[in-house]
A tleap script that builds the chain and sets N, CA, C and O, in Angstrom:
source leaprc.protein.ff14SB
mol = sequence {
  NMET SER LYS MET MET LYS VAL LYS ILE ASN
  ASN LEU GLU PHE LYS THR ILE ILE GLY ILE
  LEU LYS ASP GLU ARG LYS ASN LYS GLN LYS
  VAL ILE VAL ASP LEU SER PHE LYS TYR ASP
  TYR LYS ASN SER ASP PHE ILE ASP TYR SER
  GLU VAL ALA LEU LEU VAL LYS GLN ASN ILE
  LYS GLN GLN ARG PHE GLY LEU ILE GLU ASP
  ALA ILE LEU ASP THR LYS ASP LEU LEU GLU
  TYR LYS PHE ASN ILE LYS LYS LEU LYS MET
  LYS ILE THR LYS PRO ASP ILE LEU LYS ASP
  CYS LEU VAL SER VAL GLU CGLY
}
set mol.1.N position { 105.275 53.088 117.395 }
set mol.1.CA position { 106.089 53.835 116.445 }
set mol.1.C position { 105.497 55.230 116.267 }
set mol.1.O position { 104.288 55.377 116.085 }
set mol.2.N position { 106.340 56.243 116.318 }
set mol.2.CA position { 105.854 57.615 116.157 }
set mol.2.C position { 106.401 58.229 114.873 }
set mol.2.O position { 107.446 57.833 114.357 }
set mol.3.N position { 105.669 59.188 114.393 }
set mol.3.CA position { 106.048 59.943 113.191 }
set mol.3.C position { 105.973 61.416 113.510 }
set mol.3.O position { 105.012 61.872 114.129 }
set mol.4.N position { 106.977 62.164 113.095 }
set mol.4.CA position { 106.969 63.608 113.293 }
set mol.4.C position { 106.017 64.232 112.273 }
set mol.4.O position { 106.151 64.010 111.069 }
set mol.5.N position { 105.068 65.002 112.759 }
set mol.5.CA position { 104.101 65.697 111.916 }
set mol.5.C position { 104.290 67.197 112.049 }
set mol.5.O position { 104.709 67.691 113.096 }
set mol.6.N position { 103.981 67.912 110.988 }
set mol.6.CA position { 104.052 69.374 111.004 }
set mol.6.C position { 102.654 69.924 110.738 }
set mol.6.O position { 101.997 69.549 109.767 }
set mol.7.N position { 102.218 70.813 111.612 }
set mol.7.CA position { 100.913 71.456 111.478 }
set mol.7.C position { 101.155 72.925 111.134 }
set mol.7.O position { 102.017 73.582 111.717 }
set mol.8.N position { 100.376 73.422 110.176 }
set mol.8.CA position { 100.423 74.837 109.817 }
set mol.8.C position { 99.020 75.413 109.944 }
set mol.8.O position { 98.050 74.834 109.454 }
set mol.9.N position { 98.926 76.545 110.598 }
set mol.9.CA position { 97.670 77.296 110.671 }
set mol.9.C position { 97.976 78.650 110.049 }
set mol.9.O position { 98.779 79.418 110.581 }
set mol.10.N position { 97.339 78.939 108.932 }
set mol.10.CA position { 97.602 80.176 108.202 }
set mol.10.C position { 96.359 81.050 108.137 }
set mol.10.O position { 95.232 80.561 108.062 }
set mol.11.N position { 96.594 82.341 108.166 }
set mol.11.CA position { 95.538 83.338 107.992 }
set mol.11.C position { 94.438 83.264 109.051 }
set mol.11.O position { 93.260 83.431 108.735 }
set mol.12.N position { 94.817 83.014 110.302 }
set mol.12.CA position { 93.866 83.081 111.405 }
set mol.12.C position { 93.613 84.568 111.651 }
set mol.12.O position { 94.475 85.279 112.167 }
set mol.13.N position { 92.437 85.019 111.280 }
set mol.13.CA position { 92.137 86.452 111.245 }
set mol.13.C position { 91.074 86.805 112.281 }
set mol.13.O position { 90.041 86.144 112.382 }
set mol.14.N position { 91.348 87.861 113.050 }
set mol.14.CA position { 90.384 88.359 114.030 }
set mol.14.C position { 90.747 89.792 114.406 }
set mol.14.O position { 91.821 90.284 114.060 }
set mol.15.N position { 89.841 90.452 115.115 }
set mol.15.CA position { 90.069 91.822 115.573 }
set mol.15.C position { 90.373 91.814 117.053 }
set mol.15.O position { 89.771 91.064 117.822 }
set mol.16.N position { 91.324 92.667 117.450 }
set mol.16.CA position { 91.742 92.739 118.848 }
set mol.16.C position { 92.397 94.082 119.130 }
set mol.16.O position { 92.723 94.840 118.217 }
set mol.17.N position { 92.578 94.355 120.405 }
set mol.17.CA position { 93.374 95.510 120.831 }
set mol.17.C position { 94.822 95.035 120.893 }
set mol.17.O position { 95.162 94.138 121.664 }
set mol.18.N position { 95.665 95.648 120.073 }
set mol.18.CA position { 97.100 95.339 120.086 }
set mol.18.C position { 97.830 96.554 119.545 }
set mol.18.O position { 97.427 97.133 118.535 }
set mol.19.N position { 98.898 96.936 120.213 }
set mol.19.CA position { 99.673 98.086 119.770 }
set mol.19.C position { 99.870 99.088 120.889 }
set mol.19.O position { 99.249 98.994 121.948 }
set mol.20.N position { 100.753 100.057 120.634 }
set mol.20.CA position { 101.077 101.050 121.654 }
set mol.20.C position { 100.568 102.447 121.320 }
set mol.20.O position { 100.580 103.331 122.176 }
set mol.21.N position { 100.126 102.652 120.098 }
set mol.21.CA position { 99.604 103.970 119.732 }
set mol.21.C position { 98.262 104.205 120.416 }
set mol.21.O position { 97.521 103.260 120.687 }
set mol.22.N position { 97.961 105.448 120.687 }
set mol.22.CA position { 96.733 105.809 121.411 }
set mol.22.C position { 95.491 105.212 120.744 }
set mol.22.O position { 94.630 104.647 121.419 }
set mol.23.N position { 95.406 105.338 119.436 }
set mol.23.CA position { 94.255 104.804 118.697 }
set mol.23.C position { 94.186 103.275 118.792 }
set mol.23.O position { 93.100 102.699 118.861 }
set mol.24.N position { 95.351 102.629 118.795 }
set mol.24.CA position { 95.397 101.164 118.879 }
set mol.24.C position { 94.927 100.650 120.241 }
set mol.24.O position { 94.437 99.526 120.344 }
set mol.25.N position { 95.074 101.463 121.277 }
set mol.25.CA position { 94.647 101.055 122.614 }
set mol.25.C position { 93.140 101.182 122.793 }
set mol.25.O position { 92.559 100.578 123.695 }
set mol.26.N position { 92.502 101.987 121.912 }
set mol.26.CA position { 91.050 102.203 121.992 }
set mol.26.C position { 90.260 101.345 121.024 }
set mol.26.O position { 89.204 100.816 121.372 }
set mol.27.N position { 90.765 101.207 119.818 }
set mol.27.CA position { 90.009 100.562 118.738 }
set mol.27.C position { 90.626 99.226 118.343 }
set mol.27.O position { 91.841 99.108 118.181 }
set mol.28.N position { 89.773 98.231 118.193 }
set mol.28.CA position { 90.241 96.928 117.719 }
set mol.28.C position { 90.713 97.056 116.282 }
set mol.28.O position { 90.165 97.829 115.496 }
set mol.29.N position { 91.733 96.287 115.957 }
set mol.29.CA position { 92.225 96.234 114.581 }
set mol.29.C position { 92.396 94.781 114.162 }
set mol.29.O position { 92.530 93.883 114.993 }
set mol.30.N position { 92.388 94.581 112.871 }
set mol.30.CA position { 92.536 93.230 112.338 }
set mol.30.C position { 93.982 92.759 112.492 }
set mol.30.O position { 94.926 93.502 112.219 }
set mol.31.N position { 94.132 91.519 112.931 }
set mol.31.CA position { 95.433 90.864 112.937 }
set mol.31.C position { 95.292 89.525 112.217 }
set mol.31.O position { 94.215 88.932 112.167 }
set mol.32.N position { 96.399 89.077 111.671 }
set mol.32.CA position { 96.449 87.783 110.995 }
set mol.32.C position { 97.595 86.997 111.626 }
set mol.32.O position { 98.733 87.465 111.675 }
set mol.33.N position { 97.279 85.807 112.104 }
set mol.33.CA position { 98.283 84.970 112.752 }
set mol.33.C position { 98.557 83.754 111.871 }
set mol.33.O position { 97.638 83.080 111.405 }
set mol.34.N position { 99.832 83.496 111.660 }
set mol.34.CA position { 100.295 82.286 110.977 }
set mol.34.C position { 101.216 81.563 111.951 }
set mol.34.O position { 102.067 82.181 112.590 }
set mol.35.N position { 101.037 80.252 112.059 }
set mol.35.CA position { 101.936 79.508 112.926 }
set mol.35.C position { 102.139 78.103 112.394 }
set mol.35.O position { 101.330 77.571 111.633 }
set mol.36.N position { 103.243 77.526 112.819 }
set mol.36.CA position { 103.530 76.132 112.473 }
set mol.36.C position { 104.262 75.499 113.646 }
set mol.36.O position { 104.960 76.171 114.406 }
set mol.37.N position { 104.086 74.200 113.772 }
set mol.37.CA position { 104.775 73.455 114.814 }
set mol.37.C position { 104.856 71.998 114.414 }
set mol.37.O position { 104.154 71.538 113.514 }
set mol.38.N position { 105.731 71.281 115.105 }
set mol.38.CA position { 105.882 69.850 114.894 }
set mol.38.C position { 105.521 69.112 116.177 }
set mol.38.O position { 105.640 69.648 117.279 }
set mol.39.N position { 105.079 67.873 116.006 }
set mol.39.CA position { 104.809 67.022 117.175 }
set mol.39.C position { 104.930 65.561 116.772 }
set mol.39.O position { 104.852 65.210 115.594 }
set mol.40.N position { 105.123 64.715 117.789 }
set mol.40.CA position { 105.222 63.274 117.571 }
set mol.40.C position { 103.830 62.671 117.546 }
set mol.40.O position { 103.119 62.684 118.551 }
set mol.41.N position { 103.451 62.149 116.408 }
set mol.41.CA position { 102.157 61.476 116.255 }
set mol.41.C position { 102.372 59.987 116.456 }
set mol.41.O position { 103.157 59.354 115.750 }
set mol.42.N position { 101.657 59.438 117.438 }
set mol.42.CA position { 101.773 57.991 117.668 }
set mol.42.C position { 100.474 57.462 118.260 }
set mol.42.O position { 99.854 58.100 119.112 }
set mol.43.N position { 100.078 56.294 117.796 }
set mol.43.CA position { 98.896 55.611 118.311 }
set mol.43.C position { 97.658 56.513 118.375 }
set mol.43.O position { 96.961 56.541 119.389 }
set mol.44.N position { 97.397 57.222 117.329 }
set mol.44.CA position { 96.248 58.127 117.250 }
set mol.44.C position { 96.283 59.246 118.283 }
set mol.44.O position { 95.251 59.857 118.558 }
set mol.45.N position { 97.442 59.523 118.858 }
set mol.45.CA position { 97.616 60.630 119.801 }
set mol.45.C position { 97.953 61.864 118.972 }
set mol.45.O position { 99.086 62.031 118.519 }
set mol.46.N position { 96.955 62.725 118.780 }
set mol.46.CA position { 97.132 63.865 117.889 }
set mol.46.C position { 96.837 65.161 118.617 }
set mol.46.O position { 96.248 65.167 119.698 }
set mol.47.N position { 97.256 66.261 118.005 }
set mol.47.CA position { 96.954 67.596 118.530 }
set mol.47.C position { 95.829 68.172 117.691 }
set mol.47.O position { 95.921 68.237 116.465 }
set mol.48.N position { 94.775 68.584 118.359 }
set mol.48.CA position { 93.600 69.154 117.698 }
set mol.48.C position { 93.916 70.591 117.289 }
set mol.48.O position { 93.979 71.478 118.141 }
set mol.49.N position { 94.113 70.822 116.011 }
set mol.49.CA position { 94.501 72.156 115.544 }
set mol.49.C position { 93.416 73.200 115.769 }
set mol.49.O position { 93.714 74.392 115.836 }
set mol.50.N position { 92.148 72.769 115.888 }
set mol.50.CA position { 91.093 73.740 116.193 }
set mol.50.C position { 91.257 74.287 117.614 }
set mol.50.O position { 90.958 75.454 117.867 }
set mol.51.N position { 91.729 73.452 118.537 }
set mol.51.CA position { 92.002 73.910 119.903 }
set mol.51.C position { 93.182 74.876 119.929 }
set mol.51.O position { 93.171 75.857 120.672 }
set mol.52.N position { 94.190 74.597 119.125 }
set mol.52.CA position { 95.354 75.475 119.041 }
set mol.52.C position { 94.923 76.844 118.519 }
set mol.52.O position { 95.278 77.869 119.101 }
set mol.53.N position { 94.162 76.866 117.429 }
set mol.53.CA position { 93.710 78.129 116.838 }
set mol.53.C position { 92.853 78.919 117.824 }
set mol.53.O position { 93.018 80.132 117.952 }
set mol.54.N position { 91.953 78.251 118.513 }
set mol.54.CA position { 91.089 78.914 119.483 }
set mol.54.C position { 91.895 79.503 120.638 }
set mol.54.O position { 91.633 80.628 121.066 }
set mol.55.N position { 92.864 78.758 121.141 }
set mol.55.CA position { 93.687 79.237 122.241 }
set mol.55.C position { 94.515 80.457 121.832 }
set mol.55.O position { 94.652 81.400 122.611 }
set mol.56.N position { 95.059 80.443 120.630 }
set mol.56.CA position { 95.818 81.586 120.124 }
set mol.56.C position { 94.923 82.826 120.099 }
set mol.56.O position { 95.295 83.886 120.602 }
set mol.57.N position { 93.758 82.677 119.516 }
set mol.57.CA position { 92.809 83.783 119.387 }
set mol.57.C position { 92.387 84.312 120.764 }
set mol.57.O position { 92.406 85.520 120.999 }
set mol.58.N position { 92.015 83.420 121.656 }
set mol.58.CA position { 91.569 83.831 122.994 }
set mol.58.C position { 92.674 84.547 123.755 }
set mol.58.O position { 92.426 85.579 124.378 }
set mol.59.N position { 93.883 84.016 123.714 }
set mol.59.CA position { 94.983 84.610 124.468 }
set mol.59.C position { 95.303 86.019 123.983 }
set mol.59.O position { 95.455 86.937 124.789 }
set mol.60.N position { 95.403 86.188 122.678 }
set mol.60.CA position { 95.758 87.507 122.142 }
set mol.60.C position { 94.639 88.520 122.405 }
set mol.60.O position { 94.908 89.680 122.719 }
set mol.61.N position { 93.394 88.080 122.278 }
set mol.61.CA position { 92.269 88.983 122.559 }
set mol.61.C position { 92.206 89.371 124.033 }
set mol.61.O position { 91.993 90.541 124.352 }
set mol.62.N position { 92.385 88.419 124.926 }
set mol.62.CA position { 92.255 88.679 126.361 }
set mol.62.C position { 93.396 89.537 126.903 }
set mol.62.O position { 93.178 90.395 127.757 }
set mol.63.N position { 94.601 89.308 126.412 }
set mol.63.CA position { 95.771 89.987 126.969 }
set mol.63.C position { 95.909 91.444 126.504 }
set mol.63.O position { 96.501 92.266 127.203 }
set mol.64.N position { 95.363 91.758 125.327 }
set mol.64.CA position { 95.426 93.141 124.804 }
set mol.64.C position { 96.871 93.676 124.847 }
set mol.64.O position { 97.158 94.685 125.490 }
set mol.65.N position { 97.745 92.984 124.161 }
set mol.65.CA position { 99.176 93.283 124.188 }
set mol.65.C position { 99.499 94.656 123.600 }
set mol.65.O position { 98.811 95.151 122.706 }
set mol.66.N position { 100.564 95.253 124.128 }
set mol.66.CA position { 101.065 96.501 123.574 }
set mol.66.C position { 101.947 96.239 122.364 }
set mol.66.O position { 101.865 96.952 121.364 }
set mol.67.N position { 102.776 95.233 122.451 }
set mol.67.CA position { 103.706 94.922 121.359 }
set mol.67.C position { 103.399 93.548 120.760 }
set mol.67.O position { 103.020 92.614 121.467 }
set mol.68.N position { 103.570 93.454 119.461 }
set mol.68.CA position { 103.402 92.169 118.786 }
set mol.68.C position { 104.397 91.156 119.346 }
set mol.68.O position { 104.068 89.982 119.515 }
set mol.69.N position { 105.609 91.613 119.630 }
set mol.69.CA position { 106.647 90.730 120.157 }
set mol.69.C position { 106.181 90.044 121.446 }
set mol.69.O position { 106.375 88.842 121.625 }
set mol.70.N position { 105.561 90.829 122.341 }
set mol.70.CA position { 105.066 90.253 123.599 }
set mol.70.C position { 103.925 89.269 123.350 }
set mol.70.O position { 103.820 88.251 124.034 }
set mol.71.N position { 103.078 89.571 122.377 }
set mol.71.CA position { 101.981 88.660 122.030 }
set mol.71.C position { 102.531 87.322 121.547 }
set mol.71.O position { 102.015 86.265 121.913 }
set mol.72.N position { 103.566 87.369 120.735 }
set mol.72.CA position { 104.173 86.137 120.218 }
set mol.72.C position { 104.814 85.340 121.349 }
set mol.72.O position { 104.573 84.139 121.474 }
set mol.73.N position { 105.621 85.991 122.167 }
set mol.73.CA position { 106.326 85.276 123.239 }
set mol.73.C position { 105.353 84.657 124.235 }
set mol.73.O position { 105.519 83.501 124.622 }
set mol.74.N position { 104.348 85.406 124.651 }
set mol.74.CA position { 103.381 84.906 125.617 }
set mol.74.C position { 102.555 83.752 125.043 }
set mol.74.O position { 102.330 82.745 125.714 }
set mol.75.N position { 102.113 83.907 123.809 }
set mol.75.CA position { 101.281 82.884 123.186 }
set mol.75.C position { 102.082 81.615 122.917 }
set mol.75.O position { 101.569 80.509 123.086 }
set mol.76.N position { 103.329 81.768 122.502 }
set mol.76.CA position { 104.173 80.592 122.302 }
set mol.76.C position { 104.387 79.838 123.614 }
set mol.76.O position { 104.317 78.609 123.642 }
set mol.77.N position { 104.647 80.568 124.698 }
set mol.77.CA position { 104.819 79.921 126.006 }
set mol.77.C position { 103.566 79.137 126.389 }
set mol.77.O position { 103.653 78.008 126.873 }
set mol.78.N position { 102.408 79.741 126.171 }
set mol.78.CA position { 101.146 79.091 126.501 }
set mol.78.C position { 100.948 77.808 125.685 }
set mol.78.O position { 100.577 76.772 126.237 }
set mol.79.N position { 101.193 77.876 124.387 }
set mol.79.CA position { 101.015 76.705 123.523 }
set mol.79.C position { 101.996 75.590 123.875 }
set mol.79.O position { 101.626 74.416 123.897 }
set mol.80.N position { 103.235 75.956 124.147 }
set mol.80.CA position { 104.234 74.945 124.492 }
set mol.80.C position { 103.912 74.287 125.831 }
set mol.80.O position { 104.208 73.110 126.033 }
set mol.81.N position { 103.312 75.037 126.737 }
set mol.81.CA position { 102.917 74.486 128.034 }
set mol.81.C position { 101.727 73.535 127.889 }
set mol.81.O position { 101.708 72.459 128.486 }
set mol.82.N position { 100.748 73.936 127.097 }
set mol.82.CA position { 99.494 73.177 126.975 }
set mol.82.C position { 99.633 71.936 126.084 }
set mol.82.O position { 99.024 70.903 126.359 }
set mol.83.N position { 100.419 72.038 125.041 }
set mol.83.CA position { 100.557 70.940 124.071 }
set mol.83.C position { 102.014 70.490 124.005 }
set mol.83.O position { 102.922 71.276 124.277 }
set mol.84.N position { 102.230 69.265 123.654 }
set mol.84.CA position { 103.583 68.729 123.511 }
set mol.84.C position { 104.060 68.989 122.073 }
set mol.84.O position { 104.034 68.106 121.215 }
set mol.85.N position { 104.494 70.230 121.848 }
set mol.85.CA position { 104.885 70.614 120.489 }
set mol.85.C position { 106.349 71.024 120.453 }
set mol.85.O position { 106.954 71.351 121.474 }
set mol.86.N position { 106.894 70.997 119.248 }
set mol.86.CA position { 108.289 71.344 119.021 }
set mol.86.C position { 108.361 72.332 117.847 }
set mol.86.O position { 107.479 72.373 116.989 }
set mol.87.N position { 109.421 73.108 117.839 }
set mol.87.CA position { 109.727 74.008 116.720 }
set mol.87.C position { 108.537 74.894 116.347 }
set mol.87.O position { 108.144 74.970 115.184 }
set mol.88.N position { 107.985 75.546 117.335 }
set mol.88.CA position { 106.858 76.446 117.123 }
set mol.88.C position { 107.344 77.760 116.535 }
set mol.88.O position { 108.236 78.408 117.083 }
set mol.89.N position { 106.753 78.141 115.425 }
set mol.89.CA position { 107.031 79.426 114.782 }
set mol.89.C position { 105.713 80.174 114.662 }
set mol.89.O position { 104.681 79.580 114.348 }
set mol.90.N position { 105.748 81.472 114.912 }
set mol.90.CA position { 104.525 82.267 114.860 }
set mol.90.C position { 104.814 83.617 114.221 }
set mol.90.O position { 105.868 84.215 114.436 }
set mol.91.N position { 103.858 84.078 113.433 }
set mol.91.CA position { 103.947 85.402 112.813 }
set mol.91.C position { 102.614 86.100 113.024 }
set mol.91.O position { 101.553 85.517 112.798 }
set mol.92.N position { 102.678 87.357 113.459 }
set mol.92.CA position { 101.473 88.170 113.590 }
set mol.92.C position { 101.615 89.368 112.661 }
set mol.92.O position { 102.615 90.086 112.689 }
set mol.93.N position { 100.594 89.566 111.840 }
set mol.93.CA position { 100.567 90.663 110.876 }
set mol.93.C position { 99.447 91.624 111.234 }
set mol.93.O position { 98.340 91.211 111.579 }
set mol.94.N position { 99.752 92.922 111.146 }
set mol.94.CA position { 98.738 93.968 111.296 }
set mol.94.C position { 98.579 94.603 109.909 }
set mol.94.O position { 99.335 95.506 109.551 }
set mol.95.N position { 97.599 94.134 109.128 }
set mol.95.CA position { 97.507 94.554 107.726 }
set mol.95.C position { 97.024 95.985 107.509 }
set mol.95.O position { 97.215 96.538 106.425 }
set mol.96.N position { 96.412 96.584 108.501 }
set mol.96.CA position { 95.800 97.901 108.288 }
set mol.96.C position { 96.500 99.043 109.015 }
set mol.96.O position { 96.025 100.177 108.960 }
set mol.97.N position { 97.616 98.779 109.694 }
set mol.97.CA position { 98.252 99.813 110.499 }
set mol.97.C position { 98.938 100.873 109.650 }
set mol.97.O position { 98.931 102.050 110.011 }
set mol.98.N position { 99.524 100.479 108.541 }
set mol.98.CA position { 100.118 101.428 107.596 }
set mol.98.C position { 99.420 101.277 106.255 }
set mol.98.O position { 99.052 100.173 105.852 }
set mol.99.N position { 99.244 102.396 105.571 }
set mol.99.CA position { 98.461 102.381 104.336 }
set mol.99.C position { 99.176 101.728 103.159 }
set mol.99.O position { 98.525 101.210 102.251 }
set mol.100.N position { 100.500 101.745 103.163 }
set mol.100.CA position { 101.225 101.298 101.971 }
set mol.100.C position { 101.967 99.971 102.142 }
set mol.100.O position { 102.768 99.591 101.288 }
set mol.101.N position { 101.696 99.259 103.260 }
set mol.101.CA position { 102.401 97.991 103.438 }
set mol.101.C position { 101.739 97.160 104.535 }
set mol.101.O position { 100.884 97.652 105.272 }
set mol.102.N position { 102.145 95.898 104.632 }
set mol.102.CA position { 101.755 95.016 105.725 }
set mol.102.C position { 102.898 94.982 106.731 }
set mol.102.O position { 104.062 94.884 106.344 }
set mol.103.N position { 102.577 95.063 108.006 }
set mol.103.CA position { 103.588 95.004 109.058 }
set mol.103.C position { 103.395 93.700 109.817 }
set mol.103.O position { 102.281 93.366 110.219 }
set mol.104.N position { 104.495 92.961 110.011 }
set mol.104.CA position { 104.388 91.718 110.772 }
set mol.104.C position { 105.664 91.488 111.565 }
set mol.104.O position { 106.728 92.017 111.241 }
set mol.105.N position { 105.529 90.693 112.601 }
set mol.105.CA position { 106.663 90.272 113.420 }
set mol.105.C position { 106.591 88.752 113.491 }
set mol.105.O position { 105.517 88.168 113.638 }
set mol.106.N position { 107.760 88.130 113.383 }
set mol.106.CA position { 107.820 86.659 113.413 }
set mol.106.C position { 108.799 86.221 114.479 }
set mol.106.O position { 109.851 86.833 114.668 }
set mol.107.N position { 108.443 85.158 115.171 }
set mol.107.CA position { 109.337 84.638 116.200 }
set mol.107.C position { 109.093 83.189 116.448 }
set mol.107.O position { 109.761 82.586 117.288 }
savepdb mol mol.pdb
quit
């Protein structure tokens, strides 16, 4: 018997090269990743959320994306390939790019 479980990883914070502005291509900036997904839990067959968080962090750091949109699409493809997950939602926030607001993209 399986049960649908929902995992949420919030406020995964790290520094990386992301963005298209000249300064963003040179200097690391803080990003915050929030994601959620569902999976079928059965017979102690679970998804290790620490592995998911690590893979997200490694992929975004290694790829040095120009656009947040591309970071989301690529990382979602990677997670869906590696893990048997459903309904994956991801949001990446760049809290320091503008002085008067938080900028994020969700997909």
